[in-house]
PDB file as gemmi writes it, atoms N, CA and C in Angstrom:
CRYST1    1.000    1.000    1.000  90.00  90.00  90.00 P 1                      
ATOM      1  N   MET A   1     132.824 118.149  36.493  1.00  0.00           N  
ATOM      2  CA  MET A   1     133.820 117.705  37.129  1.00  0.00           C  
ATOM      3  C   MET A   1     133.854 116.221  36.500  1.00  0.00           C  
ATOM      4  N   ALA A   2     135.525 115.903  36.642  1.00  0.00           N  
ATOM      5  CA  ALA A   2     135.421 114.372  36.689  1.00  0.00           C  
ATOM      6  C   ALA A   2     135.376 113.662  37.328  1.00  0.00           C  
ATOM      7  N   ALA A   3     134.392 112.392  36.771  1.00  0.00           N  
ATOM      8  CA  ALA A   3     134.489 111.397  38.545  1.00  0.00           C  
ATOM      9  C   ALA A   3     135.794 110.448  38.169  1.00  0.00           C  
ATOM     10  N   VAL A   4     136.595 110.242  39.435  1.00  0.00           N  
ATOM     11  CA  VAL A   4     137.116 110.369  40.346  1.00  0.00           C  
ATOM     12  C   VAL A   4     137.211 108.122  40.479  1.00  0.00           C  
ATOM     13  N   SER A   5     137.928 107.520  39.971  1.00  0.00           N  
ATOM     14  CA  SER A   5     137.924 106.039  40.020  1.00  0.00           C  
ATOM     15  C   SER A   5     139.096 105.463  40.772  1.00  0.00           C  
ATOM     16  N   ASN A   6     138.022 104.154  41.502  1.00  0.00           N  
ATOM     17  CA  ASN A   6     139.751 103.824  42.041  1.00  0.00           C  
ATOM     18  C   ASN A   6     140.730 102.836  41.304  1.00  0.00           C  
ATOM     19  N   ALA A   7     140.310 103.010  40.298  1.00  0.00           N  
ATOM     20  CA  ALA A   7     141.620 102.513  39.488  1.00  0.00           C  
ATOM     21  C   ALA A   7     142.359 103.744  38.295  1.00  0.00           C  
ATOM     22  N   LEU A   8     142.412 104.993  38.581  1.00  0.00           N  
ATOM     23  CA  LEU A   8     142.544 106.025  38.452  1.00  0.00           C  
ATOM     24  C   LEU A   8     143.459 106.025  39.836  1.00  0.00           C  
ATOM     25  N   ILE A   9     143.185 106.658  40.135  1.00  0.00           N  
ATOM     26  CA  ILE A   9     143.824 106.189  42.179  1.00  0.00           C  
ATOM     27  C   ILE A   9     144.940 105.260  42.492  1.00  0.00           C  
ATOM     28  N   TYR A  10     144.416 103.871  42.386  1.00  0.00           N  
ATOM     29  CA  TYR A  10     145.272 102.756  42.581  1.00  0.00           C  
ATOM     30  C   TYR A  10     146.342 103.475  41.170  1.00  0.00           C  
ATOM     31  N   ASP A  11     146.586 103.698  39.537  1.00  0.00           N  
ATOM     32  CA  ASP A  11     147.291 104.063  39.281  1.00  0.00           C  
ATOM     33  C   ASP A  11     148.319 105.262  39.647  1.00  0.00           C  
ATOM     34  N   VAL A  12     147.212 105.953  40.039  1.00  0.00           N  
ATOM     35  CA  VAL A  12     148.787 106.952  41.022  1.00  0.00           C  
ATOM     36  C   VAL A  12     149.135 106.357  41.854  1.00  0.00           C  
ATOM     37  N   LEU A  13     148.479 106.390  42.725  1.00  0.00           N  
ATOM     38  CA  LEU A  13     149.977 105.231  43.442  1.00  0.00           C  
ATOM     39  C   LEU A  13     150.420 104.339  43.417  1.00  0.00           C  
ATOM     40  N   LYS A  14     150.714 104.287  42.005  1.00  0.00           N  
ATOM     41  CA  LYS A  14     151.690 102.604  42.026  1.00  0.00           C  
ATOM     42  C   LYS A  14     152.864 103.319  41.074  1.00  0.00           C  
ATOM     43  N   ALA A  15     152.440 104.713  40.352  1.00  0.00           N  
ATOM     44  CA  ALA A  15     153.227 105.610  40.708  1.00  0.00           C  
ATOM     45  C   ALA A  15     154.237 106.400  41.218  1.00  0.00           C  
ATOM     46  N   MET A  16     154.584 106.669  42.730  1.00  0.00           N  
ATOM     47  CA  MET A  16     154.752 107.550  43.713  1.00  0.00           C  
ATOM     48  C   MET A  16     155.458 106.682  44.105  1.00  0.00           C  
ATOM     49  N   PRO A  17     155.904 105.551  44.131  1.00  0.00           N  
ATOM     50  CA  PRO A  17     157.150 104.573  44.677  1.00  0.00           C  
ATOM     51  C   PRO A  17     158.311 104.996  43.822  1.00  0.00           C  
ATOM     52  N   ALA A  18     158.220 105.248  43.104  1.00  0.00           N  
ATOM     53  CA  ALA A  18     158.994 105.514  41.941  1.00  0.00           C  
ATOM     54  C   ALA A  18     158.987 106.841  41.692  1.00  0.00           C  
ATOM     55  N   ARG A  19     158.689 107.396  42.211  1.00  0.00           N  
ATOM     56  CA  ARG A  19     158.893 109.071  41.966  1.00  0.00           C  
ATOM     57  C   ARG A  19     159.159 108.933  43.409  1.00  0.00           C  
ATOM     58  N   LEU A  20     158.835 109.004  43.988  1.00  0.00           N  
ATOM     59  CA  LEU A  20     160.023 109.134  45.877  1.00  0.00           C  
ATOM     60  C   LEU A  20     161.195 108.468  45.761  1.00  0.00           C  
ATOM     61  N   GLY A  21     161.189 107.358  44.895  1.00  0.00           N  
ATOM     62  CA  GLY A  21     162.574 107.243  44.548  1.00  0.00           C  
ATOM     63  C   GLY A  21     163.722 107.808  44.036  1.00  0.00           C  
ATOM     64  N   ASN A  22     162.986 108.720  42.951  1.00  0.00           N  
ATOM     65  CA  ASN A  22     163.841 109.672  42.180  1.00  0.00           C  
ATOM     66  C   ASN A  22     163.792 111.233  43.454  1.00  0.00           C  
ATOM     67  N   ILE A  23     163.090 111.261  43.853  1.00  0.00           N  
ATOM     68  CA  ILE A  23     163.295 111.958  45.011  1.00  0.00           C  
ATOM     69  C   ILE A  23     164.633 111.884  46.292  1.00  0.00           C  
ATOM     70  N   GLU A  24     164.527 110.715  46.309  1.00  0.00           N  
ATOM     71  CA  GLU A  24     165.143 110.469  46.695  1.00  0.00           C  
ATOM     72  C   GLU A  24     166.698 110.083  46.631  1.00  0.00           C  
ATOM     73  N   GLU A  25     166.853 109.460  45.704  1.00  0.00           N  
ATOM     74  CA  GLU A  25     168.274 110.173  45.062  1.00  0.00           C  
ATOM     75  C   GLU A  25     168.426 111.360  44.102  1.00  0.00           C  
ATOM     76  N   GLY A  26     167.418 112.625  43.979  1.00  0.00           N  
ATOM     77  CA  GLY A  26     167.947 114.318  44.382  1.00  0.00           C  
ATOM     78  C   GLY A  26     168.829 114.387  45.448  1.00  0.00           C  
ATOM     79  N   VAL A  27     167.442 113.828  46.395  1.00  0.00           N  
ATOM     80  CA  VAL A  27     168.369 114.106  47.680  1.00  0.00           C  
ATOM     81  C   VAL A  27     169.839 114.334  48.755  1.00  0.00           C  
ATOM     82  N   GLY A  28     169.709 112.793  47.856  1.00  0.00           N  
ATOM     83  CA  GLY A  28     170.651 112.582  48.278  1.00  0.00           C  
ATOM     84  C   GLY A  28     172.114 112.804  46.677  1.00  0.00           C  
ATOM     85  N   GLU A  29     171.735 113.775  46.236  1.00  0.00           N  
ATOM     86  CA  GLU A  29     173.032 113.873  45.384  1.00  0.00           C  
ATOM     87  C   GLU A  29     172.931 115.736  45.852  1.00  0.00           C  
ATOM     88  N   VAL A  30     171.999 116.255  46.584  1.00  0.00           N  
ATOM     89  CA  VAL A  30     172.365 117.613  47.022  1.00  0.00           C  
ATOM     90  C   VAL A  30     173.658 117.524  48.211  1.00  0.00           C  
ATOM     91  N   ARG A  31     173.010 115.874  49.056  1.00  0.00           N  
ATOM     92  CA  ARG A  31     173.147 115.957  50.195  1.00  0.00           C  
ATOM     93  C   ARG A  31     175.202 115.757  50.115  1.00  0.00           C  
ATOM     94  N   GLY A  32     175.322 115.173  49.301  1.00  0.00           N  
ATOM     95  CA  GLY A  32     177.261 114.770  48.397  1.00  0.00           C  
ATOM     96  C   GLY A  32     177.566 116.467  48.435  1.00  0.00           C  
ATOM     97  N   LYS A  33     177.214 117.391  47.612  1.00  0.00           N  
ATOM     98  CA  LYS A  33     177.420 118.315  47.031  1.00  0.00           C  
ATOM     99  C   LYS A  33     177.551 119.866  48.216  1.00  0.00           C  
ATOM    100  N   VAL A  34     176.111 119.623  49.169  1.00  0.00           N  
ATOM    101  CA  VAL A  34     176.898 120.443  50.457  1.00  0.00           C  
ATOM    102  C   VAL A  34     177.628 119.864  50.874  1.00  0.00           C  
ATOM    103  N   ARG A  35     177.747 118.750  51.540  1.00  0.00           N  
ATOM    104  CA  ARG A  35     179.699 117.797  51.774  1.00  0.00           C  
ATOM    105  C   ARG A  35     180.481 118.971  50.923  1.00  0.00           C  
ATOM    106  N   ALA A  36     180.268 118.698  50.426  1.00  0.00           N  
ATOM    107  CA  ALA A  36     181.826 119.027  49.150  1.00  0.00           C  
ATOM    108  C   ALA A  36     181.577 120.246  50.052  1.00  0.00           C  
ATOM    109  N   LEU A  37     180.906 121.559  49.579  1.00  0.00           N  
ATOM    110  CA  LEU A  37     180.414 122.540  49.776  1.00  0.00           C  
ATOM    111  C   LEU A  37     180.993 122.683  51.350  1.00  0.00           C  
ATOM    112  N   ARG A  38     180.544 122.015  52.068  1.00  0.00           N  
ATOM    113  CA  ARG A  38     181.352 122.438  53.202  1.00  0.00           C  
ATOM    114  C   ARG A  38     182.993 122.234  53.516  1.00  0.00           C  
ATOM    115  N   THR A  39     182.630 121.161  52.990  1.00  0.00           N  
ATOM    116  CA  THR A  39     184.241 121.116  52.974  1.00  0.00           C  
ATOM    117  C   THR A  39     185.476 121.709  52.079  1.00  0.00           C  
ATOM    118  N   THR A  40     184.659 122.563  51.563  1.00  0.00           N  
ATOM    119  CA  THR A  40     185.492 123.708  50.336  1.00  0.00           C  
ATOM    120  C   THR A  40     185.497 124.944  51.685  1.00  0.00           C  
ATOM    121  N   VAL A  41     183.734 125.149  51.835  1.00  0.00           N  
ATOM    122  CA  VAL A  41     184.495 126.452  52.780  1.00  0.00           C  
ATOM    123  C   VAL A  41     185.555 126.158  54.989  1.00  0.00           C  
ATOM    124  N   HIS A  42     185.411 124.760  54.020  1.00  0.00           N  
ATOM    125  CA  HIS A  42     186.170 124.675  56.184  1.00  0.00           C  
ATOM    126  C   HIS A  42     187.228 124.877  55.443  1.00  0.00           C  
ATOM    127  N   GLY A  43     188.334 124.879  54.440  1.00  0.00           N  
ATOM    128  CA  GLY A  43     189.064 124.170  53.468  1.00  0.00           C  
ATOM    129  C   GLY A  43     189.736 125.978  53.338  1.00  0.00           C  
ATOM    130  N   VAL A  44     188.732 127.438  52.628  1.00  0.00           N  
ATOM    131  CA  VAL A  44     188.783 128.612  53.002  1.00  0.00           C  
ATOM    132  C   VAL A  44     188.842 129.475  54.276  1.00  0.00           C  
ATOM    133  N   GLN A  45     188.294 128.832  55.010  1.00  0.00           N  
ATOM    134  CA  GLN A  45     188.198 129.570  57.029  1.00  0.00           C  
ATOM    135  C   GLN A  45     189.431 128.970  57.288  1.00  0.00           C  
ATOM    136  N   GLY A  46     190.127 128.097  57.018  1.00  0.00           N  
ATOM    137  CA  GLY A  46     191.699 127.456  57.296  1.00  0.00           C  
ATOM    138  C   GLY A  46     192.723 128.553  56.705  1.00  0.00           C  
ATOM    139  N   ASP A  47     192.519 128.660  55.678  1.00  0.00           N  
ATOM    140  CA  ASP A  47     193.605 129.259  55.031  1.00  0.00           C  
ATOM    141  C   ASP A  47     193.520 130.894  55.596  1.00  0.00           C  
ATOM    142  N   LEU A  48     191.830 131.250  55.701  1.00  0.00           N  
ATOM    143  CA  LEU A  48     192.026 132.777  55.836  1.00  0.00           C  
ATOM    144  C   LEU A  48     192.369 132.777  57.461  1.00  0.00           C  
ATOM    145  N   HIS A  49     192.461 131.666  58.118  1.00  0.00           N  
ATOM    146  CA  HIS A  49     192.723 132.277  59.259  1.00  0.00           C  
ATOM    147  C   HIS A  49     194.738 132.265  59.206  1.00  0.00           C  
ATOM    148  N   ASN A  50     195.599 131.027  58.871  1.00  0.00           N  
ATOM    149  CA  ASN A  50     196.691 131.400  58.111  1.00  0.00           C  
ATOM    150  C   ASN A  50     197.070 132.405  57.829  1.00  0.00           C  
ATOM    151  N   LEU A  51     196.512 132.794  56.847  1.00  0.00           N  
ATOM    152  CA  LEU A  51     196.684 134.440  56.417  1.00  0.00           C  
ATOM    153  C   LEU A  51     196.671 135.114  56.899  1.00  0.00           C  
ATOM    154  N   ASP A  52     195.686 135.456  58.656  1.00  0.00           N  
ATOM    155  CA  ASP A  52     195.327 136.293  59.172  1.00  0.00           C  
ATOM    156  C   ASP A  52     196.504 136.386  60.185  1.00  0.00           C  
ATOM    157  N   GLU A  53     197.264 135.262  60.552  1.00  0.00           N  
ATOM    158  CA  GLU A  53     198.452 134.839  61.724  1.00  0.00           C  
ATOM    159  C   GLU A  53     199.665 135.519  61.102  1.00  0.00           C  
ATOM    160  N   ALA A  54     199.908 135.488  59.663  1.00  0.00           N  
ATOM    161  CA  ALA A  54     201.234 135.632  58.519  1.00  0.00           C  
ATOM    162  C   ALA A  54     201.502 136.881  59.260  1.00  0.00           C  
ATOM    163  N   TYR A  55     199.831 137.398  58.604  1.00  0.00           N  
ATOM    164  CA  TYR A  55     200.113 138.903  58.617  1.00  0.00           C  
ATOM    165  C   TYR A  55     200.313 139.794  59.668  1.00  0.00           C  
ATOM    166  N   SER A  56     199.497 138.490  61.040  1.00  0.00           N  
ATOM    167  CA  SER A  56     200.135 139.483  62.452  1.00  0.00           C  
ATOM    168  C   SER A  56     201.237 139.545  62.720  1.00  0.00           C  
ATOM    169  N   ALA A  57     201.948 138.108  62.330  1.00  0.00           N  
ATOM    170  CA  ALA A  57     203.088 137.865  62.496  1.00  0.00           C  
ATOM    171  C   ALA A  57     204.119 139.253  61.912  1.00  0.00           C  
ATOM    172  N   ARG A  58     203.998 139.562  60.946  1.00  0.00           N  
ATOM    173  CA  ARG A  58     204.056 140.559  60.025  1.00  0.00           C  
ATOM    174  C   ARG A  58     204.062 141.862  60.132  1.00  0.00           C  
ATOM    175  N   ASP A  59     203.021 141.957  60.827  1.00  0.00           N  
ATOM    176  CA  ASP A  59     203.266 143.415  61.561  1.00  0.00           C  
ATOM    177  C   ASP A  59     203.784 143.375  62.677  1.00  0.00           C  
ATOM    178  N   ASP A  60     203.684 142.596  64.121  1.00  0.00           N  
ATOM    179  CA  ASP A  60     204.296 142.238  64.679  1.00  0.00           C  
ATOM    180  C   ASP A  60     206.128 143.186  64.414  1.00  0.00           C  
ATOM    181  N   ARG A  61     206.241 141.529  63.188  1.00  0.00           N  
ATOM    182  CA  ARG A  61     208.434 142.273  63.329  1.00  0.00           C  
ATOM    183  C   ARG A  61     207.867 143.347  62.813  1.00  0.00           C  
ATOM    184  N   ALA A  62     207.331 144.733  62.055  1.00  0.00           N  
ATOM    185  CA  ALA A  62     207.187 145.523  61.839  1.00  0.00           C  
ATOM    186  C   ALA A  62     207.309 146.109  63.041  1.00  0.00           C  
ATOM    187  N   GLY A  63     206.614 146.342  63.912  1.00  0.00           N  
ATOM    188  CA  GLY A  63     206.759 146.789  64.737  1.00  0.00           C  
ATOM    189  C   GLY A  63     208.026 146.874  65.798  1.00  0.00           C  
ATOM    190  N   ARG A  64     208.036 145.907  65.544  1.00  0.00           N  
ATOM    191  CA  ARG A  64     209.215 145.983  66.516  1.00  0.00           C  
ATOM    192  C   ARG A  64     210.347 146.625  66.089  1.00  0.00           C  
ATOM    193  N   ILE A  65     211.501 146.291  64.210  1.00  0.00           N  
ATOM    194  CA  ILE A  65     212.226 147.086  63.543  1.00  0.00           C  
ATOM    195  C   ILE A  65     211.586 148.256  63.555  1.00  0.00           C  
ATOM    196  N   GLU A  66     210.528 148.545  63.727  1.00  0.00           N  
ATOM    197  CA  GLU A  66     209.927 150.348  64.172  1.00  0.00           C  
ATOM    198  C   GLU A  66     211.048 150.488  65.174  1.00  0.00           C  
ATOM    199  N   ARG A  67     210.937 149.553  66.535  1.00  0.00           N  
ATOM    200  CA  ARG A  67     211.221 150.672  67.841  1.00  0.00           C  
ATOM    201  C   ARG A  67     212.368 150.742  67.822  1.00  0.00           C  
ATOM    202  N   ARG A  68     212.932 149.214  67.113  1.00  0.00           N  
ATOM    203  CA  ARG A  68     213.802 149.371  67.051  1.00  0.00           C  
ATOM    204  C   ARG A  68     215.095 150.758  66.138  1.00  0.00           C  
ATOM    205  N   LEU A  69     214.874 151.130  64.910  1.00  0.00           N  
ATOM    206  CA  LEU A  69     215.178 151.925  64.560  1.00  0.00           C  
ATOM    207  C   LEU A  69     214.975 153.713  65.037  1.00  0.00           C  
ATOM    208  N   ASP A  70     213.513 153.424  66.183  1.00  0.00           N  
ATOM    209  CA  ASP A  70     213.089 153.971  66.723  1.00  0.00           C  
ATOM    210  C   ASP A  70     212.661 155.535  65.518  1.00  0.00           C  
ATOM    211  N   ILE A  71     211.885 154.579  64.770  1.00  0.00           N  
ATOM    212  CA  ILE A  71     211.273 155.474  64.176  1.00  0.00           C  
ATOM    213  C   ILE A  71     209.282 155.137  63.804  1.00  0.00           C  
ATOM    214  N   VAL A  72     208.989 154.780  65.446  1.00  0.00           N  
ATOM    215  CA  VAL A  72     207.506 155.382  65.602  1.00  0.00           C  
ATOM    216  C   VAL A  72     206.688 155.874  65.293  1.00  0.00           C  
ATOM    217  N   ASP A  73     205.634 156.063  64.738  1.00  0.00           N  
ATOM    218  CA  ASP A  73     205.286 157.601  64.619  1.00  0.00           C  
ATOM    219  C   ASP A  73     204.555 157.742  66.232  1.00  0.00           C  
ATOM    220  N   THR A  74     204.139 158.682  66.880  1.00  0.00           N  
ATOM    221  CA  THR A  74     203.935 158.678  68.214  1.00  0.00           C  
ATOM    222  C   THR A  74     202.373 159.390  67.587  1.00  0.00           C  
ATOM    223  N   PRO A  75     202.014 159.034  68.621  1.00  0.00           N  
ATOM    224  CA  PRO A  75     200.215 159.514  68.112  1.00  0.00           C  
ATOM    225  C   PRO A  75     199.867 160.642  68.523  1.00  0.00           C  
ATOM    226  N   VAL A  76     199.025 161.590  68.215  1.00  0.00           N  
ATOM    227  CA  VAL A  76     198.733 163.091  68.518  1.00  0.00           C  
ATOM    228  C   VAL A  76     197.711 162.813  69.197  1.00  0.00           C  
ATOM    229  N   SER A  77     197.175 163.321  70.292  1.00  0.00           N  
ATOM    230  CA  SER A  77     196.744 163.188  71.337  1.00  0.00           C  
ATOM    231  C   SER A  77     195.584 164.774  71.307  1.00  0.00           C  
TER     232      SER A  77                                                      
END                                                                             
């Protein structure tokens, strides 16, 4: 096994701040992308909620029309 000298350890330790800076930069980019995805997901959830409300209102309206026209199917027991 090769001997480990203080100079070798020092060289590795000198490179650490630059490598940590790259990691921090990468983590920052990932955080930004996650934040953008979260915003998109919230928007999609809002759209789905709005569609659900719209379909529910249409279903209620269709039910009222069916009752007025007396064309409601009676459930079979």
